N, C-alpha and C positions, 0 to 999 in steps of 0.2 A: 644266601650267601657262599661263593664260593673264591677256592684260588687260582690266582692266574700264574702258571710258570715265568712269565714274559713280564713279572711287573716285579717290585721292591716291596710291596705290601702285599701281604697274604691277604687279605681279607678285600682286597680292590683291585679290578680291573681297569685296564689304560682306556683313557677316551678315544685312541685310536683303534682299540679295538670293540666298543662301543658305537663308531658310527662307518658312514660308508667313506673311506680316507678317498674316493674319485670324485666327491662331491665337489665343485667348483670351489666353494669357500673352503674346504679341506685343502685343494691343490693351492689356492690363494696364500694362505697360513704358511707352506713351507716357500713359496717365492718370495713372500715382503721381505724386504732387506730390513727384518728388525733391529740387529745391532747397530747399525748407522743411523736408525731412527731415533735408539735410545740415545745414541751418543750425542748427535745433534741436538739433541731436547734436555739432554740429563746438565746442560750448563747452566740450563735456567736454573735450576733444582739444585744448585751446590749449595750444602750448608755453611751457615757463617759460623764463625767460631766465636763465638761468647766468651766472657771471661768477667771477673766481678770486679768489683770497685777496687781503685789503690789505697791501701792505704800506710801513711809514713808510721814507722814504727823505729824505737831510739835501743839500739843496744850496744854491746862492746866496741861494735867496729863501726859503728856511726849510724846513719839514718839506713834502714832496710825499707823494702816494699813490700807487703803482705797483702795477698788477694782475698778479699771478704769473699765467704762462702756464700753461697745465692742457691734457689730451687731449680731445677733442671725442669722446663717448659717444651720440653723437644716432644712431647706427646707418645702415641704408638707409634709402631715404624710405620713407613708407607706404603700406602699401595705398589706394587711392581708398576714401571712404567707402559711394560706392554699392552697390561689391563686398561691403564686409563687412557692412552692411546686407541686400544679396539673397541673402546666404548665409546669412543668420539666416533672414529669411523662408522661403527654400526648402529650408533646413533641416527646418524644422517643417511646411511645406505638404504635404510628398511623405513626412514618415517616414524621414529619414536619420542616421545620426551625423556627428561632425565629420570624421572620415575620410574617409566614404562621400561628404557633400557636396561634399568639396573635388575627389576622384576625378570625381566624375560632372559636375562644372560643367566640366572640362577636355575632357570628352568630350560636351558637349552645348551647339551652337549657340545653341537657343534660350534657356538659360539664361545663356548670355553676353550675349545681348541683351537680355534681362531686366535684366541687372547695367549696361549703359550702353557696353558694348564695342562699337566698331565694326568689327574686326578679329575673325576667330576665331583662337584662341591655344591651341595644342596644350600647355597646361601648368598646371597646379597655379594660381590665383591668388595662394595664401598656404600657410603651413603650417598643420595642425589646430590648434598649440597658440594660435595668433594668436586664433581664435576663442574661446578660453578667456579669453584678457587681455582681449579686445576686449568679451564679456558684462561682464567685472569693471567693467571703465571705465564702461561704458551704465550699470550698475545699474538700480534698480526703474523711478525716473523715465523714463530713457532708452526701455527696453521699452515703458514705456506709451501715448511717443510713437508709437511703432510701432503698437503697436494702433489709439490714436486716429488715424492716416492712413488705417488700411484703414476704418475707418467713414464717416470724410471722403468717401473714395472712393465708396464706395455709396451715397451722400446725394448726391454730384454727378453720377453716371450714373443717378440717376433708380431704380437698383434697390432703396432703400427712403427713404420719407418721415420728413422729419422730426416728424411728429405719430407714425408707427411705433414711434420711439425712446422717448415719451415713457412707453409701458406696455411693462413687462419681466418676466419671468419671475426668480426666482432661488431658487439652491437651491445647498447643498455635497455636496462628494465628497472623498474622500481622496486626496492625491497621495501612492503610497507613495515611499519614499528606498531607494536604491539598498544595501540592507542583507543580511546573514546574518539568517536567522531568530534572536533573541534566547534564546539558552537559557542557564542558569546556569553549565553545563560551559564550554560555548564561550567564555563573557565572561572568565569566571574564569583558563580558560589565554590567553588574548588578555591579560589584567592581568598577569598574572608573565611573559610573554614581554615586553612593553613595559615592566614594570618592570626587566627582567635588561639592556635595553637600555639604556635611560635610564641605570642604574649603569654600565653599560661606557663612554657617553657621556662623563659625568663623571668618568671615572676611578676609579670605587671598586669596590675587588674585595671580590666576595663570596664566604663561605664555601661556599657549593652554588647552585647555578643551579636544580637541580631539572628540569631540561630532559627527561630521559627519564623519570622519575615523572609530569612533566606530561602528556606526549602520550599515555601507557598510560592516566591518568587518564581524560582525555577520552575515547579510543576505549571503554574502560569503561562511564562512565556512558552514552555512545550505546546502547551493547547491552543494558545492564540495562534501557532503557527500552523498546527493541525487543520485550524479552521480558517488561515488564510487573513485571522485579523491581524494586519502586520503594525497597525498603527498602537493597538493595545498591547501588542510584543514588545513594542519598541518605546511604550512606555514604562512594562515590567522591566526591561533589560536598562533602562537609566535608573530606575530606582536602585536595581542592582549596583549599579556603576556608583552612585552619592553613596551606597553603605562603606563599597571598597575604600572609595576616598577616603571617608570620614574615620573608617579603623586606620589605613594606612597613616593619617596627620596624626591621631591620638596614641597611636604606638611609637611614633617618630619621636613626639614633644618627650614622651613620658622614658623613653630610653634615652634620650640624651640627657635627661635629667639624672637618673642612674647612672652614668658614665659611658667612656669612650669601648670600653670592652663592650658593653652591651648593645652599645651602638652600631657595632662591627658584627656582632653575632647576628643582629638581624636585618643588617643592609641589603644582603643578597635576598632574603624574604621580601620584602619593603619595594626592593626595585621590580622584582617578578611582577608583584599587586600591580606598582603602577604601569606596569608596561602591558597587564592585560587592561586593566581600564581605561589606558589612551589608545589602545588599538579598538575596542568597540566602538570608541565614537565614529572612527575614520572606516569606509569601507575597502580604499586600497591601502597596501602598506606603504610607509613613508620609505623614503628613496636612504640605503644604508641603516633602516630598523628594520630589520625581520621579524614578521608573526611569528608567535609566540602560540605553539600550536599543542602543548602540552607541559604541565606545570612540572611533571617528574622527567622530563625527555623535550628540554629545549633545541636539541639538536633536529630534531623533525621538521622537513623542508615540504612545502603542497608542489607537487610536482605534476605538470600536464601532458599526460601522453597523446592525447587526441582520440581515448576511446569513447566509443557515443555510451559506450554503459557506464563506463567510471572515468569522468570528465578530469578527478581531480583524486591524487594519492598522497597519503602523508606518509614518508616516510625518507628514505635516502637513494639514491643515482646508483646504480652497479654496474659496473662493464664485465660481459662476458668473453671470451674469447675460446675459440673452438678448433680444431683441425677444418682444414677445406673437405678431407676426405677422412669417416673413420667418427666422426662425431663425439672425440674426445674434449674435454675440457683442458684447457692450457692458463687459464688465467680468468680471477676471478677477483675485482677491486672494487668497493666501495666508494663513494664520491661525494662530501660533504658539500652542503650549500647548492646544490642544482646547477652544475656549472652546464656551459653548454658540450652537447657532445663530441665535436673534435677537438675541444681543448682538453679532454682526457683521454684521446687516443696516445699521444706520447706516453704517459705513463703505466695505458695499459700494457702497452708494447714491452717496455722496461722489466714491467713483472713477467710478461711471458721468456723475457728473456732470462731472467733470472733464474725461472720457474724449469728451462730447457739445458740448462749449462752441463748440468751431469751428461745432458744426452746429447752430447758435441752438437747443438743444431742451433737456431735461432731465427726467427720469423723475418721473412725477406717480402713476401706479400700480403697484405690485406684486404679481404673482400669486405666491403662496408655499405653501409647506405647512404642515402641524399644526407643525414644529419651531418656525417663526417666531411665534408666539403670545405676547402679550402685552409686545410692543414697539411700541404704537401711540403711546405718548405720547414716545418717544425718535426718532420719524420725523413729526412732527406736518405737515411738506408733502407726503405722500406719504399716497397713500390705499393700506393693506396688506390683500388681497382672500387668505383660506383659507376651508376649508371649514368652520372654528370658528364662524364668521359667517354661516351659512347662511340663518337667520331674517333678518338686516340688511343682505343682500344684494339687489341688484336685480336685474331677469330679466336686463340686459345684463353684469353680474359672474358672476353662475351661469354663463352661456357661455363667457363670457372664461376662467373655472375649471377648463374642459372642456380648456383650452390648456394647463394646467400638466405634463402630464405631456411634453410637446413637448421640455420641456430635459434628458429621462433618456437619449433617444438621441445626444444634442450631446455629453452626457459621456462616454456610451460611446464616440464617436467621438474624443473627446478622448483619450483614453487609447489605444484600439488602433491610429488613426490618425497621431497630432500629439505621441506622445510623454509624455503624460503620466502613463501609467501605472507610469513609474519615473524618480524625479529623480536625475541623478547628479551633479548639483552641488553647492558645498559649501558648508554654513551654513545661516543662517537667509536670507540673500540670494539663495544659490542656487536655494533654495523660492521665491521670491517672483519672479523671473527667471524661471524654468523656466515656470511656471505663466501668466504674460503671453503668451511668446513661444508656447507651444502653443496660446492663444488668436487669437494675431496669425496663427500660422499656418493656422487652420481658418479665420478669416476670408477668408485668401488664396486657401485652396482656393471656399470660398463663392463669393466674387466670380468666379473663373475658370467657374463651374458657371452662375454668373447670366447671365455674357457670355457663353458658348454658346448658353445656352437663348436669350437674345432675340437671337443672330446667325440660331439656326435659325428663330424667325419672321420676322424680317424675310427671310430667303431664301425661305421660305412664301408671305411678302406678294409679292415679285418675282415667283413664279412664277406665282399668281394673275392678276398684274396682267398678266403676260405672253400668260397664255391668255386673259385678258376682248381684248386687243387683236389676238390673231390671230384669236379667234371674230369681232369685230366687222369685221376686213379682208377675208374668206374672205366676210363677207355682202355686201360691196361699199361699207361705211360706211367711208370713209377719213379721216373728220374724226372726233377724239373730243372730246367737251364738257370744255371748261376748265374745267369747276365738278367734274368726275370725278378732273382730275389733280389739284386742288386738293385735294379731299379725300384721295386719295392720299397727297400730300404732307401733311397734316396726320396720317394715321395711322400713316404709315411714319419721322415725324422720332424718335422716340422709339429705335426700331432703330436709325437712321444715325449718331445721336448716339453710343452704345454702340461702334457698327463704325469709330466715329473719322471719320466725313465730317463737313466742317463745312455743307454744304448740300445740299438734294435735286436729284439730276441726272435727265433724263429720258434716255434711251437715245439716241445716238448725240452727246450732250456730253461724255461720258466715263466711264470705268467706275469703279464704285464699289469702294475699296479698303478 
């Protein structure tokens, strides 16, 4: 243990003395507009004033209103907003779960420096469940602000120009939900178990729960399907459907006898079970009645994207928008109900306009695939480019159309490296929040790569400058022309701005940090 003269704590040293402040994450920590992010997010977490119940009281001056004393339920102090926001950024940037990102934060001083901590803390910043509540309070609007700030930082660091934001590539993908593969036998067994549990919770005694027979029928259906004995499989599924129907009718009769309140409490469970039993009889869904693919996630849709290895995916459709040059994501939005791709383009471009408004830019040209045909009238302010217009495109637009495939590896990285392959969050709000957070994590990693690339270029320029100075000194030329130094200053000012320097410093006047 040692004392550090530059710290207020005698027994601890500051984190910026423990890490390399030239690391891209440390550089980005000083460039993120944390105060603006907290100001935009803080309004969601404003504490509501709580007062006691009004009690009338009589005294010499008439009726008075007193407040009854009540215990405070405020709990412990909140975790700082910057730490919570940083945890969301780091979770999706480095592909960690809620539990893993909290544990890794305690072991990584650089992550703590990014979160605004002055001293190293050898403890988790919060419980993993706090992130769940924080995401729910943020909502889609709050996480869109986190994504918009990554775009703003990229423009401020001159890693991308506002003109590049006006040309975007738009494509759609499927964000799979964290559900088991939906088969009739599994859904019917789940419906039977949920019906029995709901009846037990409401004090309804059933004549028979079919627990042993239901589990055996579920196993039989799986074995018959594996052996391709489909008649026996359908016979087992039919028996499961009969059991679910009997339970629905018995619980409905006994719930009506107990009263209207009990019937209302069980209505949703009965409707779901009847819906699963009905859809197991039909091969195709009825118009206006979509299938239920998971008991706990009724918002899941069956989406076919034409993949040979995976014909059907169960989740939600997500639209992704990236810049035509630079591969920076400028929009990510989830669309429930499996709409046609072209019908999602106007909402996707509207989100891009909202996220770019701080950068004084807006999309004017969208490069898309053939799934977005026929929607030019719905987007009059944006030029839509796809290969179906090959005879009407200019030479420049034909050249730009070759860049449309650049969004495919972006989607691949979102799924493989930033957790979009499987959404564990609940409900339609969870789908929307998860898609935007994955895009924000991708942009954070993009910023780190670009800062590292610019830093390497800056160091290479310094090496060339030192080599030129040494060569001139060896030849006896002690004085270097002032125009050469001015030219070097103009050439390296961009890299110095990225690395955190306010001005160019020659050797001898200070070191470059």
